[in-house]
PDB file of N, CA, C and O in Angstrom:
ATOM      1  N   MET A   1     -17.698   9.863   6.785  1.00  0.00           N
ATOM      2  CA  MET A   1     -16.757   8.929   5.753  1.00  0.00           C
ATOM      3  C   MET A   1     -17.432   8.774   4.375  1.00  0.00           C
ATOM      4  O   MET A   1     -16.803   8.877   3.322  1.00  0.00           O
ATOM      5  N   ALA A   2     -18.558   8.559   4.437  1.00  0.00           N
ATOM      6  CA  ALA A   2     -19.254   8.525   3.143  1.00  0.00           C
ATOM      7  C   ALA A   2     -19.221   9.730   2.391  1.00  0.00           C
ATOM      8  O   ALA A   2     -19.180   9.694   1.162  1.00  0.00           O
ATOM      9  N   GLY A   3     -19.237  11.030   3.171  1.00  0.00           N
ATOM     10  CA  GLY A   3     -19.337  12.314   2.639  1.00  0.00           C
ATOM     11  C   GLY A   3     -17.803  12.317   1.878  1.00  0.00           C
ATOM     12  O   GLY A   3     -17.765  12.731   0.720  1.00  0.00           O
ATOM     13  N   THR A   4     -16.722  11.922   2.437  1.00  0.00           N
ATOM     14  CA  THR A   4     -15.549  12.016   1.754  1.00  0.00           C
ATOM     15  C   THR A   4     -15.443  11.353   0.417  1.00  0.00           C
ATOM     16  O   THR A   4     -14.859  11.856  -0.542  1.00  0.00           O
ATOM     17  N   ALA A   5     -16.205   9.879   0.414  1.00  0.00           N
ATOM     18  CA  ALA A   5     -16.162   9.108  -0.742  1.00  0.00           C
ATOM     19  C   ALA A   5     -16.880   9.982  -1.817  1.00  0.00           C
ATOM     20  O   ALA A   5     -16.386  10.164  -2.929  1.00  0.00           O
ATOM     21  N   ASP A   6     -17.976  10.469  -1.458  1.00  0.00           N
ATOM     22  CA  ASP A   6     -18.861  11.352  -2.440  1.00  0.00           C
ATOM     23  C   ASP A   6     -17.982  12.423  -2.942  1.00  0.00           C
ATOM     24  O   ASP A   6     -17.733  12.594  -4.135  1.00  0.00           O
ATOM     25  N   ASP A   7     -17.492  13.188  -1.902  1.00  0.00           N
ATOM     26  CA  ASP A   7     -16.680  14.395  -2.348  1.00  0.00           C
ATOM     27  C   ASP A   7     -15.472  13.798  -3.265  1.00  0.00           C
ATOM     28  O   ASP A   7     -15.170  14.501  -4.229  1.00  0.00           O
ATOM     29  N   SER A   8     -14.876  12.808  -3.115  1.00  0.00           N
ATOM     30  CA  SER A   8     -13.841  12.173  -3.999  1.00  0.00           C
ATOM     31  C   SER A   8     -14.572  12.047  -5.472  1.00  0.00           C
ATOM     32  O   SER A   8     -14.134  12.648  -6.453  1.00  0.00           O
ATOM     33  N   LEU A   9     -15.515  11.360  -5.509  1.00  0.00           N
ATOM     34  CA  LEU A   9     -16.049  10.964  -6.792  1.00  0.00           C
ATOM     35  C   LEU A   9     -16.450  12.160  -7.604  1.00  0.00           C
ATOM     36  O   LEU A   9     -16.515  12.067  -8.830  1.00  0.00           O
ATOM     37  N   ALA A  10     -16.747  13.377  -6.924  1.00  0.00           N
ATOM     38  CA  ALA A  10     -17.286  14.571  -7.462  1.00  0.00           C
ATOM     39  C   ALA A  10     -16.092  15.518  -7.867  1.00  0.00           C
ATOM     40  O   ALA A  10     -16.245  16.631  -8.370  1.00  0.00           O
ATOM     41  N   ALA A  11     -14.950  14.958  -7.594  1.00  0.00           N
ATOM     42  CA  ALA A  11     -13.681  15.917  -7.454  1.00  0.00           C
ATOM     43  C   ALA A  11     -13.465  16.341  -8.916  1.00  0.00           C
ATOM     44  O   ALA A  11     -13.961  15.655  -9.810  1.00  0.00           O
ATOM     45  N   PRO A  12     -12.741  17.452  -9.201  1.00  0.00           N
ATOM     46  CA  PRO A  12     -12.455  17.935 -10.565  1.00  0.00           C
ATOM     47  C   PRO A  12     -11.468  16.817 -11.276  1.00  0.00           C
ATOM     48  O   PRO A  12     -10.812  16.032 -10.590  1.00  0.00           O
ATOM     49  N   ASP A  13     -11.430  16.822 -12.605  1.00  0.00           N
ATOM     50  CA  ASP A  13     -10.697  15.934 -13.300  1.00  0.00           C
ATOM     51  C   ASP A  13      -9.152  15.562 -12.700  1.00  0.00           C
ATOM     52  O   ASP A  13      -8.751  14.432 -12.420  1.00  0.00           O
ATOM     53  N   GLY A  14      -8.486  16.689 -12.597  1.00  0.00           N
ATOM     54  CA  GLY A  14      -7.060  16.637 -12.083  1.00  0.00           C
ATOM     55  C   GLY A  14      -7.064  15.934 -10.747  1.00  0.00           C
ATOM     56  O   GLY A  14      -6.320  14.970 -10.567  1.00  0.00           O
ATOM     57  N   GLN A  15      -7.888  16.388  -9.783  1.00  0.00           N
ATOM     58  CA  GLN A  15      -7.925  15.599  -8.363  1.00  0.00           C
ATOM     59  C   GLN A  15      -8.325  14.308  -8.578  1.00  0.00           C
ATOM     60  O   GLN A  15      -7.707  13.442  -7.959  1.00  0.00           O
ATOM     61  N   ALA A  16      -9.233  13.962  -9.327  1.00  0.00           N
ATOM     62  CA  ALA A  16      -9.597  12.671  -9.393  1.00  0.00           C
ATOM     63  C   ALA A  16      -8.602  11.731 -10.141  1.00  0.00           C
ATOM     64  O   ALA A  16      -8.394  10.574  -9.776  1.00  0.00           O
ATOM     65  N   HIS A  17      -7.994  12.326 -11.235  1.00  0.00           N
ATOM     66  CA  HIS A  17      -6.839  11.516 -11.656  1.00  0.00           C
ATOM     67  C   HIS A  17      -5.683  11.350 -10.611  1.00  0.00           C
ATOM     68  O   HIS A  17      -4.885  10.422 -10.745  1.00  0.00           O
ATOM     69  N   THR A  18      -5.596  12.122  -9.704  1.00  0.00           N
ATOM     70  CA  THR A  18      -4.419  12.020  -8.642  1.00  0.00           C
ATOM     71  C   THR A  18      -4.957  10.878  -7.704  1.00  0.00           C
ATOM     72  O   THR A  18      -4.276   9.883  -7.457  1.00  0.00           O
ATOM     73  N   LEU A  19      -6.199  11.074  -7.202  1.00  0.00           N
ATOM     74  CA  LEU A  19      -6.825  10.057  -6.333  1.00  0.00           C
ATOM     75  C   LEU A  19      -6.796   8.658  -6.957  1.00  0.00           C
ATOM     76  O   LEU A  19      -6.542   7.688  -6.243  1.00  0.00           O
ATOM     77  N   ARG A  20      -7.013   8.538  -8.087  1.00  0.00           N
ATOM     78  CA  ARG A  20      -7.141   7.329  -8.902  1.00  0.00           C
ATOM     79  C   ARG A  20      -5.742   6.642  -8.873  1.00  0.00           C
ATOM     80  O   ARG A  20      -5.562   5.472  -8.535  1.00  0.00           O
ATOM     81  N   GLY A  21      -4.729   7.555  -9.289  1.00  0.00           N
ATOM     82  CA  GLY A  21      -3.275   6.921  -9.252  1.00  0.00           C
ATOM     83  C   GLY A  21      -2.875   6.499  -7.993  1.00  0.00           C
ATOM     84  O   GLY A  21      -2.179   5.487  -7.914  1.00  0.00           O
ATOM     85  N   ILE A  22      -3.298   7.290  -6.696  1.00  0.00           N
ATOM     86  CA  ILE A  22      -2.951   6.732  -5.312  1.00  0.00           C
ATOM     87  C   ILE A  22      -3.681   5.440  -5.101  1.00  0.00           C
ATOM     88  O   ILE A  22      -3.118   4.521  -4.507  1.00  0.00           O
ATOM     89  N   ALA A  23      -5.015   5.310  -5.597  1.00  0.00           N
ATOM     90  CA  ALA A  23      -5.606   4.139  -5.129  1.00  0.00           C
ATOM     91  C   ALA A  23      -5.065   2.897  -6.048  1.00  0.00           C
ATOM     92  O   ALA A  23      -5.192   1.736  -5.658  1.00  0.00           O
ATOM     93  N   GLN A  24      -4.460   3.223  -7.283  1.00  0.00           N
ATOM     94  CA  GLN A  24      -3.942   2.155  -7.913  1.00  0.00           C
ATOM     95  C   GLN A  24      -2.605   1.565  -7.488  1.00  0.00           C
ATOM     96  O   GLN A  24      -2.237   0.405  -7.676  1.00  0.00           O
ATOM     97  N   ALA A  25      -1.889   2.613  -6.843  1.00  0.00           N
ATOM     98  CA  ALA A  25      -0.397   2.380  -6.301  1.00  0.00           C
ATOM     99  C   ALA A  25      -0.346   1.527  -4.969  1.00  0.00           C
ATOM    100  O   ALA A  25       0.497   0.698  -4.628  1.00  0.00           O
ATOM    101  N   LEU A  26      -1.593   2.002  -4.250  1.00  0.00           N
ATOM    102  CA  LEU A  26      -1.634   1.340  -2.782  1.00  0.00           C
ATOM    103  C   LEU A  26      -1.500  -0.033  -2.703  1.00  0.00           C
ATOM    104  O   LEU A  26      -0.679  -0.476  -1.900  1.00  0.00           O
ATOM    105  N   PRO A  27      -2.283  -0.946  -3.520  1.00  0.00           N
ATOM    106  CA  PRO A  27      -2.237  -2.328  -3.244  1.00  0.00           C
ATOM    107  C   PRO A  27      -0.600  -2.822  -3.442  1.00  0.00           C
ATOM    108  O   PRO A  27      -0.113  -3.659  -2.683  1.00  0.00           O
ATOM    109  N   ALA A  28       0.109  -2.257  -4.453  1.00  0.00           N
ATOM    110  CA  ALA A  28       1.547  -2.430  -4.707  1.00  0.00           C
ATOM    111  C   ALA A  28       2.301  -2.096  -3.504  1.00  0.00           C
ATOM    112  O   ALA A  28       3.070  -2.940  -3.043  1.00  0.00           O
ATOM    113  N   LEU A  29       2.166  -0.954  -2.941  1.00  0.00           N
ATOM    114  CA  LEU A  29       2.807  -0.510  -1.745  1.00  0.00           C
ATOM    115  C   LEU A  29       2.492  -1.518  -0.477  1.00  0.00           C
ATOM    116  O   LEU A  29       3.401  -1.757   0.317  1.00  0.00           O
ATOM    117  N   VAL A  30       1.357  -2.028  -0.326  1.00  0.00           N
ATOM    118  CA  VAL A  30       1.131  -2.912   0.761  1.00  0.00           C
ATOM    119  C   VAL A  30       1.730  -4.216   0.489  1.00  0.00           C
ATOM    120  O   VAL A  30       2.314  -4.786   1.411  1.00  0.00           O
ATOM    121  N   ILE A  31       1.654  -4.776  -0.708  1.00  0.00           N
ATOM    122  CA  ILE A  31       2.252  -6.008  -1.078  1.00  0.00           C
ATOM    123  C   ILE A  31       3.846  -5.949  -0.910  1.00  0.00           C
ATOM    124  O   ILE A  31       4.491  -6.883  -0.433  1.00  0.00           O
ATOM    125  N   GLY A  32       4.375  -4.814  -1.332  1.00  0.00           N
ATOM    126  CA  GLY A  32       5.886  -4.542  -1.355  1.00  0.00           C
ATOM    127  C   GLY A  32       6.324  -4.729   0.328  1.00  0.00           C
ATOM    128  O   GLY A  32       7.232  -5.437   0.765  1.00  0.00           O
ATOM    129  N   THR A  33       5.506  -3.980   0.999  1.00  0.00           N
ATOM    130  CA  THR A  33       5.982  -3.984   2.495  1.00  0.00           C
ATOM    131  C   THR A  33       5.774  -5.350   3.049  1.00  0.00           C
ATOM    132  O   THR A  33       6.668  -5.854   3.728  1.00  0.00           O
ATOM    133  N   ALA A  34       4.571  -6.044   2.793  1.00  0.00           N
ATOM    134  CA  ALA A  34       4.573  -7.415   3.241  1.00  0.00           C
ATOM    135  C   ALA A  34       5.587  -8.380   2.822  1.00  0.00           C
ATOM    136  O   ALA A  34       5.949  -9.257   3.605  1.00  0.00           O
ATOM    137  N   VAL A  35       6.084  -8.280   1.612  1.00  0.00           N
ATOM    138  CA  VAL A  35       7.118  -9.085   1.110  1.00  0.00           C
ATOM    139  C   VAL A  35       8.347  -8.688   1.786  1.00  0.00           C
ATOM    140  O   VAL A  35       9.084  -9.618   2.113  1.00  0.00           O
ATOM    141  N   GLN A  36       8.718  -7.521   2.059  1.00  0.00           N
ATOM    142  CA  GLN A  36       9.888  -6.992   2.723  1.00  0.00           C
ATOM    143  C   GLN A  36       9.884  -7.588   4.196  1.00  0.00           C
ATOM    144  O   GLN A  36      10.883  -8.152   4.641  1.00  0.00           O
ATOM    145  N   GLN A  37       8.826  -7.453   4.865  1.00  0.00           N
ATOM    146  CA  GLN A  37       8.805  -7.879   6.223  1.00  0.00           C
ATOM    147  C   GLN A  37       8.690  -9.379   6.392  1.00  0.00           C
ATOM    148  O   GLN A  37       8.936  -9.917   7.471  1.00  0.00           O
ATOM    149  N   SER A  38       8.283 -10.103   5.226  1.00  0.00           N
ATOM    150  CA  SER A  38       8.398 -11.587   5.077  1.00  0.00           C
ATOM    151  C   SER A  38       9.829 -12.083   4.931  1.00  0.00           C
ATOM    152  O   SER A  38      10.251 -13.122   5.438  1.00  0.00           O
ATOM    153  N   GLY A  39      10.502 -11.273   4.220  1.00  0.00           N
ATOM    154  CA  GLY A  39      11.932 -11.539   3.970  1.00  0.00           C
ATOM    155  C   GLY A  39      12.816 -11.397   4.985  1.00  0.00           C
ATOM    156  O   GLY A  39      13.740 -12.183   5.194  1.00  0.00           O
ATOM    157  N   GLU A  40      12.492 -10.087   5.857  1.00  0.00           N
ATOM    158  CA  GLU A  40      13.244  -9.980   7.016  1.00  0.00           C
ATOM    159  C   GLU A  40      13.120 -11.080   8.110  1.00  0.00           C
ATOM    160  O   GLU A  40      14.087 -11.607   8.660  1.00  0.00           O
ATOM    161  N   ALA A  41      11.807 -11.365   8.362  1.00  0.00           N
ATOM    162  CA  ALA A  41      11.478 -12.383   9.164  1.00  0.00           C
ATOM    163  C   ALA A  41      12.146 -13.619   8.877  1.00  0.00           C
ATOM    164  O   ALA A  41      12.665 -14.222   9.816  1.00  0.00           O
ATOM    165  N   PHE A  42      12.211 -14.109   7.644  1.00  0.00           N
ATOM    166  CA  PHE A  42      12.746 -15.276   7.137  1.00  0.00           C
ATOM    167  C   PHE A  42      14.430 -15.128   7.323  1.00  0.00           C
ATOM    168  O   PHE A  42      15.157 -16.073   7.633  1.00  0.00           O
ATOM    169  N   ALA A  43      14.790 -14.045   7.124  1.00  0.00           N
ATOM    170  CA  ALA A  43      16.422 -13.950   7.279  1.00  0.00           C
ATOM    171  C   ALA A  43      16.654 -13.982   8.817  1.00  0.00           C
ATOM    172  O   ALA A  43      17.658 -14.583   9.199  1.00  0.00           O
ATOM    173  N   ALA A  44      15.825 -13.392   9.764  1.00  0.00           N
ATOM    174  CA  ALA A  44      15.933 -13.563  11.131  1.00  0.00           C
ATOM    175  C   ALA A  44      15.897 -15.077  11.605  1.00  0.00           C
ATOM    176  O   ALA A  44      16.626 -15.475  12.513  1.00  0.00           O
ATOM    177  N   ALA A  45      14.967 -15.926  10.905  1.00  0.00           N
ATOM    178  CA  ALA A  45      14.688 -17.176  11.441  1.00  0.00           C
ATOM    179  C   ALA A  45      15.883 -18.007  11.160  1.00  0.00           C
ATOM    180  O   ALA A  45      16.381 -18.777  11.981  1.00  0.00           O
ATOM    181  N   ILE A  46      16.348 -17.794   9.868  1.00  0.00           N
ATOM    182  CA  ILE A  46      17.640 -18.599   9.397  1.00  0.00           C
ATOM    183  C   ILE A  46      18.849 -18.058  10.114  1.00  0.00           C
ATOM    184  O   ILE A  46      19.766 -18.866  10.260  1.00  0.00           O
ATOM    185  N   GLY A  47      19.020 -16.872  10.576  1.00  0.00           N
ATOM    186  CA  GLY A  47      20.098 -16.389  11.490  1.00  0.00           C
ATOM    187  C   GLY A  47      19.970 -17.026  12.785  1.00  0.00           C
ATOM    188  O   GLY A  47      20.995 -17.392  13.359  1.00  0.00           O
ATOM    189  N   GLY A  48      18.810 -17.206  13.325  1.00  0.00           N
ATOM    190  CA  GLY A  48      18.553 -17.828  14.620  1.00  0.00           C
ATOM    191  C   GLY A  48      18.919 -19.347  14.451  1.00  0.00           C
ATOM    192  O   GLY A  48      19.442 -19.934  15.398  1.00  0.00           O
ATOM    193  N   LEU A  49      18.686 -19.933  13.390  1.00  0.00           N
ATOM    194  CA  LEU A  49      19.034 -21.351  13.371  1.00  0.00           C
ATOM    195  C   LEU A  49      20.434 -21.559  13.089  1.00  0.00           C
ATOM    196  O   LEU A  49      20.893 -22.686  13.276  1.00  0.00           O
ATOM    197  N   LEU A  50      21.210 -20.591  12.648  1.00  0.00           N
ATOM    198  CA  LEU A  50      22.788 -20.684  12.524  1.00  0.00           C
ATOM    199  C   LEU A  50      23.500 -20.495  13.677  1.00  0.00           C
ATOM    200  O   LEU A  50      24.625 -20.970  13.832  1.00  0.00           O
ATOM    201  N   ASN A  51      22.807 -19.697  14.675  1.00  0.00           N
ATOM    202  CA  ASN A  51      23.515 -19.236  15.835  1.00  0.00           C
ATOM    203  C   ASN A  51      23.652 -20.269  16.832  1.00  0.00           C
ATOM    204  O   ASN A  51      24.236 -20.033  17.890  1.00  0.00           O
TER     205      ASN A  51
END
């Protein structure tokens, strides 16, 4: 695993730019998924109360 990180750091500029973009987008994707799942769970709970 450490070899992979070292290889990524030594990557050519174009590839490093792509990897950096992915790394920057990942937290937003994780948060978006968590918010979506929370919203679905909330909707299911409200639906359960109404039935």
